[in-house]
C-alpha positions as CSV (number, residue, x, y, z in Angstrom):
1,M,24.6,1.5,21.0
2,S,22.2,2.6,23.6
3,L,18.5,2.3,22.9
4,T,17.5,5.9,22.4
5,P,15.1,7.5,19.9
6,S,18.1,9.0,18.0
7,A,19.9,5.7,18.0
8,I,16.9,3.8,16.7
9,S,16.2,6.4,14.1
10,N,19.8,6.3,12.8
11,L,19.7,2.6,12.6
12,M,16.4,2.4,10.7
13,K,17.4,5.2,8.3
14,H,19.9,2.9,6.7
15,E,17.4,0.0,6.2
16,S,15.7,-0.7,2.9
17,P,12.0,-1.4,3.6
18,V,9.6,-2.3,0.8
19,F,6.5,-0.2,0.3
20,I,3.6,-1.1,-2.0
21,V,2.2,2.3,-2.8
22,G,-0.8,1.8,-5.2
23,A,-3.3,1.8,-6.5
24,A,-6.5,0.6,-4.9
25,R,-8.4,-2.2,-6.7
26,S,-5.4,-2.9,-8.8
27,G,-4.1,-6.1,-7.2
28,T,-1.9,-4.6,-4.5
29,S,-3.3,-6.9,-1.8
30,I,-2.5,-10.0,-3.9
31,L,1.0,-8.7,-4.4
32,Y,1.3,-8.0,-0.7
33,R,0.0,-11.4,0.2
34,T,2.4,-13.1,-2.2
35,L,5.5,-11.2,-1.0
36,Q,4.7,-12.0,2.6
37,R,5.3,-15.6,1.8
38,H,9.0,-14.8,1.3
39,S,11.2,-15.7,4.3
40,S,12.4,-12.1,4.7
41,F,8.9,-10.6,4.9
42,K,6.8,-13.4,6.5
43,P,5.1,-12.3,9.8
44,Q,6.4,-15.1,12.0
45,K,4.1,-14.2,14.9
46,Y,0.9,-13.9,13.0
47,K,-1.7,-16.7,12.9
48,H,-4.7,-15.3,11.1
49,K,-7.4,-17.9,10.4
50,D,-7.3,-17.0,6.7
51,G,-3.5,-17.1,6.5
52,V,-3.0,-13.6,5.3
53,E,-2.3,-10.2,6.8
54,L,-3.4,-7.1,4.8
55,T,-3.4,-4.2,7.2
56,E,-2.8,-0.8,5.7
57,S,-0.9,1.2,8.3
58,N,-1.5,4.6,6.8
59,I,1.6,5.8,8.7
60,F,2.8,8.3,6.1
61,K,-0.8,9.6,5.5
62,S,-1.6,9.9,9.2
63,P,1.7,9.7,11.3
64,Y,0.0,11.1,14.4
65,N,-2.4,8.2,14.5
66,T,0.5,5.9,15.4
67,Y,0.1,6.8,19.0
68,Y,-3.7,7.1,19.2
69,G,-4.2,3.7,20.8
70,Y,-5.6,0.3,20.2
71,N,-8.1,1.4,17.6
72,S,-5.4,2.7,15.3
73,D,-4.2,1.1,12.0
74,A,-0.7,1.3,13.5
75,F,-1.6,-1.0,16.4
76,T,-3.3,-3.4,14.0
77,Y,-0.2,-3.4,11.8
78,M,1.8,-4.4,14.9
79,L,-0.5,-7.4,15.1
80,G,-2.0,-6.2,18.3
81,D,1.2,-6.8,20.2
82,E,0.7,-4.7,23.4
83,E,4.3,-5.1,24.6
84,Y,6.0,-3.7,21.6
85,Y,3.3,-1.1,21.1
86,H,3.9,0.2,24.7
87,Q,7.6,0.2,24.0
88,F,7.0,2.3,20.9
89,L,4.8,4.7,22.9
90,G,7.4,5.1,25.6
91,M,10.3,5.6,23.2
92,T,8.4,8.4,21.4
93,K,6.9,10.2,24.4
94,S,9.0,13.4,23.8
95,I,8.0,13.4,20.1
96,Q,4.3,13.0,21.0
97,N,4.5,15.9,23.5
98,Y,6.3,18.1,20.9
99,Q,3.7,17.3,18.2
100,R,0.8,18.0,20.4
101,L,2.1,21.6,20.5
102,L,2.1,21.9,16.7
103,I,-0.9,24.0,15.5
104,G,-2.6,22.8,12.4
105,K,-0.5,19.7,11.9
106,D,-3.6,17.6,10.8
107,I,-4.6,20.1,8.3
108,L,-1.1,20.3,6.9
109,Q,-1.0,16.5,6.5
110,K,-4.2,16.7,4.4
111,V,-3.0,19.4,2.1
112,A,0.6,18.1,1.8
113,P,0.0,16.1,-1.4
114,K,-1.1,19.4,-3.1
115,V,2.1,21.2,-2.1
116,S,5.2,20.7,-4.3
117,V,7.8,22.4,-2.1
118,F,9.1,22.1,1.4
119,R,7.1,18.9,2.1
120,A,10.2,16.9,3.2
121,S,11.4,19.8,5.3
122,L,8.1,20.2,7.1
123,W,7.9,16.4,7.6
124,R,11.3,16.4,9.2
125,A,10.6,19.6,11.2
126,A,7.6,17.8,12.8
127,H,9.9,14.9,13.7
128,N,7.7,12.6,11.7
129,D,10.7,10.9,10.1
130,I,12.0,9.8,13.5
131,L,8.5,8.8,14.7
132,I,7.9,6.5,11.7
133,R,11.4,5.0,11.9
134,I,10.8,4.1,15.6
135,F,7.4,2.8,14.8
136,L,8.6,0.4,12.2
137,Y,11.5,-0.6,14.4
138,Y,9.0,-2.0,16.9
139,A,6.5,-3.2,14.3
140,K,9.3,-5.2,12.7
141,Q,9.8,-7.0,16.0
142,A,6.1,-7.3,16.7
143,R,5.5,-9.0,13.4
144,G,8.7,-11.1,13.7
145,M,9.9,-10.4,10.2
146,K,13.4,-9.9,8.9
147,R,12.7,-7.0,6.6
148,I,9.9,-4.4,6.6
149,I,7.1,-4.6,4.0
150,E,4.0,-2.5,4.1
151,K,1.1,-1.7,1.8
152,T,-1.0,1.4,1.8
153,P,-2.2,2.4,-1.8
154,Q,-2.8,6.0,-0.8
155,H,0.9,6.4,0.1
156,I,1.6,7.0,-3.6
157,S,0.8,10.6,-2.8
158,R,3.4,10.6,0.0
159,L,6.6,9.8,-1.9
160,P,8.6,12.8,-0.6
161,E,7.8,11.8,3.0
162,I,8.7,8.2,2.4
163,K,12.0,9.0,0.7
164,E,12.9,11.5,3.5
165,T,12.3,8.9,6.1
166,F,13.9,5.9,4.3
167,P,16.4,7.1,1.6
168,H,17.1,3.4,0.6
169,A,13.4,2.3,0.4
170,K,12.2,0.2,-2.5
171,L,8.7,1.1,-3.8
172,L,6.4,-1.0,-5.9
173,F,3.5,0.3,-7.8
174,M,1.0,-2.0,-9.6
175,P,-0.8,-0.4,-12.6
176,R,-3.8,-2.2,-14.1
177,H,-6.1,-1.5,-17.1
178,P,-8.4,1.3,-16.0
179,I,-11.6,-0.5,-17.1
180,D,-10.6,-3.5,-15.0
181,V,-10.0,-1.2,-12.0
182,F,-13.3,0.6,-12.4
183,S,-15.2,-2.6,-12.8
184,S,-13.4,-4.0,-9.7
185,Y,-14.7,-1.0,-7.8
186,Q,-18.2,-1.7,-9.0
187,R,-18.1,-5.4,-8.3
188,R,-16.8,-4.8,-4.8
189,L,-19.6,-2.3,-4.2
190,K,-22.2,-4.7,-5.5
191,D,-20.9,-7.6,-3.4
192,S,-20.6,-5.4,-0.3
193,L,-24.2,-4.2,-0.6
194,K,-25.3,-7.8,-0.9
195,L,-23.6,-8.5,2.4
196,G,-25.7,-5.8,4.1
197,M,-23.1,-3.1,4.3
198,K,-24.5,0.5,4.3
199,Q,-24.1,2.9,1.4
200,S,-22.5,5.4,3.8
201,E,-19.7,3.0,4.5
202,L,-19.0,2.4,0.8
203,K,-18.5,5.9,-0.5
204,W,-14.9,5.1,-1.5
205,L,-16.3,2.4,-3.8
206,N,-19.2,4.4,-5.3
207,L,-17.2,6.5,-7.9
208,S,-18.6,8.1,-11.0
209,P,-16.6,7.6,-14.2
210,K,-15.4,11.2,-14.1
211,T,-14.2,11.0,-10.5
212,F,-12.6,7.6,-11.2
213,C,-10.7,9.1,-14.1
214,N,-9.4,12.0,-12.0
215,K,-8.2,9.6,-9.3
216,Y,-6.6,7.2,-11.8
217,A,-4.8,10.0,-13.7
218,S,-3.6,11.6,-10.5
219,Y,-1.8,8.5,-9.1
220,M,-0.7,7.2,-12.5
221,N,1.0,10.5,-13.4
222,I,2.9,10.4,-10.1
223,A,4.0,6.8,-10.7
224,L,5.1,7.3,-14.3
225,Q,7.1,10.4,-13.4
226,E,8.7,8.6,-10.4
227,K,9.6,5.6,-12.6
228,V,11.5,7.9,-14.9
229,A,13.2,10.0,-12.2
230,N,14.1,7.1,-9.8
231,P,14.2,3.8,-11.6
232,S,16.5,2.2,-9.0
233,S,14.0,2.8,-6.2
234,F,10.6,2.8,-7.9
235,M,9.3,-0.2,-9.9
236,L,6.1,-0.6,-11.9
237,V,4.7,-4.1,-11.5
238,S,2.0,-4.7,-14.1
239,Y,-1.1,-6.5,-12.8
240,E,-1.5,-8.2,-16.1
241,D,2.2,-9.4,-16.1
242,F,2.0,-10.5,-12.5
243,T,-1.1,-12.6,-12.9
244,S,-0.2,-14.1,-16.3
245,N,3.5,-14.7,-15.6
246,T,3.7,-14.8,-11.9
247,K,7.0,-16.6,-11.6
248,G,8.8,-14.4,-14.1
249,T,7.4,-11.2,-12.6
250,L,8.3,-12.3,-9.1
251,Q,11.9,-12.9,-10.2
252,D,12.0,-9.4,-11.6
253,I,10.6,-8.0,-8.3
254,F,13.1,-9.9,-6.2
255,D,16.0,-8.7,-8.3
256,F,14.8,-5.2,-7.9
257,I,14.4,-5.4,-4.1
258,E,17.5,-7.5,-3.8
259,E,16.1,-10.7,-2.4
260,S,16.5,-14.2,-3.6
261,Y,13.6,-15.9,-5.5
262,E,11.6,-18.4,-3.4
263,E,9.2,-20.8,-5.1
264,E,7.1,-20.9,-1.9
265,C,5.9,-17.3,-2.6
266,I,3.4,-18.5,-5.3
267,P,0.2,-19.5,-3.5
268,E,-1.0,-23.1,-3.9
269,D,-3.5,-23.7,-6.7
270,K,-6.4,-24.4,-4.5
271,I,-9.3,-22.5,-2.9
272,K,-9.0,-21.9,0.8
273,A,-12.0,-21.7,3.1
274,T,-12.3,-18.0,4.1
275,G,-14.6,-15.8,6.0
276,W,-13.7,-12.8,3.7
277,Q,-16.8,-12.9,1.6
278,A,-16.3,-9.5,0.0
279,D,-13.3,-10.6,-2.0
280,P,-12.5,-14.4,-1.9
281,N,-10.0,-14.0,-4.7
282,L,-7.5,-12.7,-2.1
283,F,-7.1,-16.1,-0.6
284,G,-6.9,-18.6,-3.5
285,S,-4.3,-19.0,-6.2
286,I,-3.3,-16.2,-8.5
287,K,-5.6,-16.0,-11.5
288,S,-5.1,-14.1,-14.7
289,H,-8.9,-13.6,-15.1
290,T,-11.3,-13.1,-12.2
291,K,-14.2,-11.4,-13.9
292,S,-15.5,-9.9,-17.1
293,W,-15.7,-6.1,-17.0
294,K,-18.9,-6.1,-19.0
295,D,-20.7,-7.8,-16.1
296,F,-20.2,-4.7,-14.0
297,T,-19.6,-1.7,-16.3
298,N,-21.7,-0.5,-19.2
299,E,-20.2,0.2,-22.6
300,S,-20.8,4.0,-22.4
301,D,-19.0,4.4,-19.1
302,A,-16.1,2.2,-20.4
303,K,-15.8,4.3,-23.5
304,F,-15.8,7.5,-21.5
305,I,-13.0,6.2,-19.3
306,E,-10.9,5.0,-22.2
307,D,-11.3,8.3,-24.1
308,R,-10.5,10.4,-20.9
309,L,-7.4,8.3,-20.1
310,S,-6.1,7.6,-23.6
311,E,-2.8,9.3,-23.1
312,I,-2.0,7.3,-20.0
313,T,-3.2,4.0,-21.3
314,H,-1.0,4.6,-24.4
315,Q,2.1,5.1,-22.2
316,L,1.2,1.8,-20.4
317,N,0.6,0.0,-23.8
318,Y,-2.9,-1.0,-22.8
319,P,-5.3,-2.0,-25.6
320,R,-8.8,-0.4,-25.9
321,Y,-11.7,-2.5,-24.7
322,T,-14.3,-0.4,-26.5
């Protein structure tokens, strides 16, 4: 088979990558870090001083950014491998030229999650499906892994595009009790401010209870609907189950994504020295309890959130904290 854009696209279309698609502050980074310890997903060419690789590629959210150069998330996901990145740029030259002629493509990408029809067709018409398959073909080589795994929480709103690009993909979504998620936002905001980060850089963390509820309900409704509609390709991985029964939950995950269980995936029960001061829990062992929500969230806000999200928490069998 000759190495052409079409040949690479056809090859990749039959692969079964694993995408962790949500949600932020719900433990997805810990899940991602853990799965990367598996022999199929481990980045063989990466030697980060902290021993973890957490780049969010945003490729389904911002496909055109894949060829925007060395400052892109896509290049970072390729672990800064210039050789493979240049090969990707060369192989997608015609697609890039075609897409530069498309008027309003960036606006269309932003409004896509609000559109229920024709999304997959528009994605395909822009050749984004081919672009992303080729990108991950070279990213797979740049990272030196046997099977693709990627985590971008916001991709929960891009399921039609993901399934159009990879019909055999396996998707993992990690729900977590909303009070714990909200308090995680608040703790990260507090810690980041202590480290000297500017308020303007932390808007994504500074959420009001109402805004948080809207975000939580939005992505949880997508996830719950997808689980019912496509149980063979979409799995809910409870944060509470994952942290309290890591081995059992991992066995279920590996059965779902059709990989063998490997004991080495569970991080050692020791604290590693790390320069990541904003969230050191990412680098140690998996803990079932990392904080008390009451240390970061007042009772009134917590009650508001639980009242507002009662229907969803009932579906997830979450107890009330207030």
